[in-house]
Each structure stands twice: as structure tokens, then as C-alpha cells.
C-alpha positions in Angstrom: -35.3 -2.9 18.8 -32.7 -0.1 18.7 -29.9 -2.7 18.8 -31.3 -4.5 15.8 -31.5 -1.2 13.9 -27.8 -0.5 14.7 -26.8 -4.0 13.7 -28.7 -3.7 10.4 -27.0 -0.3 9.7 -23.6 -1.6 10.6 -23.9 -4.6 8.3 -25.3 -2.5 5.5 -22.3 -0.1 5.8 -19.8 -3.1 5.8 -21.5 -4.6 2.8 -21.1 -1.3 0.9 -17.6 -0.3 2.1 -15.9 -3.6 2.1 -15.9 -4.2 -1.7 -14.9 -0.6 -2.3 -11.9 -1.0 0.1 -10.9 -4.4 -1.5 -11.1 -2.8 -5.0 -9.0 0.1 -3.9 -6.4 -2.2 -2.4 -6.3 -4.4 -5.6 -5.8 -1.2 -7.7 -3.4 0.6 -5.3 -1.2 -2.3 -4.1 0.6 -3.1 -7.3 1.4 0.6 -7.8 2.7 0.9 -4.3 4.8 -2.2 -4.6 6.2 -0.9 -7.9 7.1 2.4 -6.3 8.8 0.8 -3.3 10.7 -1.5 -5.7 11.8 1.5 -7.7 13.0 3.2 -4.5 14.8 0.1 -3.4 16.6 0.0 -6.8 17.5 3.6 -6.5 18.9 3.1 -3.0 21.0 0.2 -4.2 22.3 2.3 -7.1 23.2 5.1 -4.6 25.0 2.7 -2.4 27.0 1.3 -5.4 28.0 4.8 -6.5 29.1 5.7 -2.9 31.1 2.4 -2.7 32.9 3.1 -6.0 33.7 6.7 -5.0 35.1 5.4 -1.6 37.2 2.8 -3.3 38.7 5.4 -5.6 39.8 7.7 -2.8 
């Protein structure tokens, strides 16, 4: 009987938590992807500046 209670509790928690996690990932993932894309573009820009400076010297 105790096992059934634990399983019911675990399933209830999953049913409540899973949609919240999915919603959070749907909201957060594009922002994280945009931020990493911006960082990548910044790194590429830094490399280009370094290459130009190196070629001038």
C-alpha cells in the first residue's frame, strides 16, 4: 500500500512539474540561443580585428 502511495505521489509531481519545465524551456531556449549567437558573432568580430592588426604589423 505504501508503494502505491509513493507511485501516486511521484506521478502527481511529474504531471505538475513536467509542463512547467517544458514551458520554461520553450521560453528560455530562444533567448539562450540568441545570446550564444550574439557571443559567437562577437568572437568572430574580435578575431577579424586581431587578424587585421596582425596583418598591418
